[in-house]
PLY file of the C-alpha trace (Angstrom):
ply
format ascii 1.0
element vertex 97
property float x
property float y
property float z
element edge 96
property int vertex1
property int vertex2
end_header
-1.37 4.62 -22.95
-3.15 1.89 -20.94
-1.76 0.19 -17.94
-1.83 -3.65 -18.00
-3.63 -5.18 -15.07
-1.83 -8.01 -13.17
-3.77 -10.96 -11.80
-2.49 -13.40 -9.18
-2.27 -17.12 -10.04
-5.03 -17.78 -7.50
-7.35 -15.29 -9.11
-6.71 -16.81 -12.50
-7.30 -20.35 -11.17
-10.56 -19.30 -9.44
-11.78 -17.60 -12.63
-11.13 -20.66 -14.72
-12.82 -22.87 -12.08
-15.77 -20.53 -12.06
-16.10 -20.73 -15.86
-15.63 -24.53 -16.01
-18.01 -25.27 -13.16
-20.74 -22.89 -14.27
-23.04 -23.18 -17.28
-22.47 -19.64 -18.16
-20.73 -18.51 -21.42
-17.15 -17.27 -21.39
-18.52 -13.77 -22.09
-20.91 -13.87 -19.09
-18.22 -15.02 -16.65
-15.59 -12.55 -17.88
-18.05 -9.71 -17.62
-19.17 -10.65 -14.06
-15.42 -10.76 -13.07
-14.63 -7.45 -14.83
-11.96 -8.95 -17.06
-11.55 -9.16 -20.86
-13.16 -12.15 -22.50
-10.00 -12.93 -24.36
-7.93 -12.90 -21.19
-10.25 -15.54 -19.51
-10.20 -17.52 -22.73
-6.40 -17.60 -22.74
-6.43 -18.76 -19.05
-8.92 -21.48 -19.81
-7.01 -22.68 -22.94
-3.71 -22.69 -20.91
-5.33 -24.74 -18.17
-6.78 -27.20 -20.60
-3.39 -27.64 -22.39
-1.63 -28.30 -19.08
-4.33 -30.68 -17.81
-5.85 -32.53 -20.80
-7.79 -34.95 -18.72
-11.38 -34.04 -17.98
-11.90 -31.91 -14.91
-13.25 -33.77 -11.93
-14.83 -32.53 -8.75
-11.79 -33.53 -6.67
-9.24 -31.85 -8.93
-10.13 -28.46 -10.37
-8.07 -25.38 -11.50
-7.73 -24.02 -7.93
-6.45 -27.36 -6.70
-3.83 -27.47 -9.55
-2.81 -23.88 -8.87
-2.39 -24.70 -5.20
-0.41 -27.87 -6.17
1.85 -25.89 -8.48
2.50 -23.35 -5.68
3.36 -26.06 -3.30
5.76 -27.64 -5.82
7.56 -24.32 -6.21
7.80 -23.92 -2.39
9.08 -27.45 -2.12
11.80 -26.79 -4.71
12.86 -23.71 -2.92
13.06 -25.51 0.50
15.11 -28.27 -1.06
17.55 -25.64 -2.51
17.81 -24.03 0.90
18.38 -27.36 2.58
21.21 -28.25 0.18
22.78 -24.88 0.80
22.62 -25.30 4.60
24.14 -28.79 4.33
27.10 -27.29 2.38
27.50 -24.48 4.86
27.38 -26.97 7.79
29.97 -29.17 6.12
32.21 -26.14 5.49
32.08 -25.06 9.09
32.55 -28.61 10.39
35.65 -28.82 8.33
36.87 -25.50 9.55
36.28 -26.54 13.16
38.50 -29.66 12.82
41.43 -27.59 11.66
0 1
1 2
2 3
3 4
4 5
5 6
6 7
7 8
8 9
9 10
10 11
11 12
12 13
13 14
14 15
15 16
16 17
17 18
18 19
19 20
20 21
21 22
22 23
23 24
24 25
25 26
26 27
27 28
28 29
29 30
30 31
31 32
32 33
33 34
34 35
35 36
36 37
37 38
38 39
39 40
40 41
41 42
42 43
43 44
44 45
45 46
46 47
47 48
48 49
49 50
50 51
51 52
52 53
53 54
54 55
55 56
56 57
57 58
58 59
59 60
60 61
61 62
62 63
63 64
64 65
65 66
66 67
67 68
68 69
69 70
70 71
71 72
72 73
73 74
74 75
75 76
76 77
77 78
78 79
79 80
80 81
81 82
82 83
83 84
84 85
85 86
86 87
87 88
88 89
89 90
90 91
91 92
92 93
93 94
94 95
95 96
């Protein structure tokens, strides 16, 4: 029974960027990173589906991964902020009683 290896989103993004920015084949890049060629191929395909426009120097896979991470953090902070507003309103109402 084999154990599945987990990769961070940052590692995936860097691997995709390495492949897209190099002139090496998918096989060469995956071998140099020590990952399965199919795995890297899936990551590249997923990136291209999410970002159909051609890659540019100013917006690569690592930038998109960072952007997506920041979007998730922002959503979490907004949820926390709404919760704190509700708690503050509750205690303000309790104080007036």
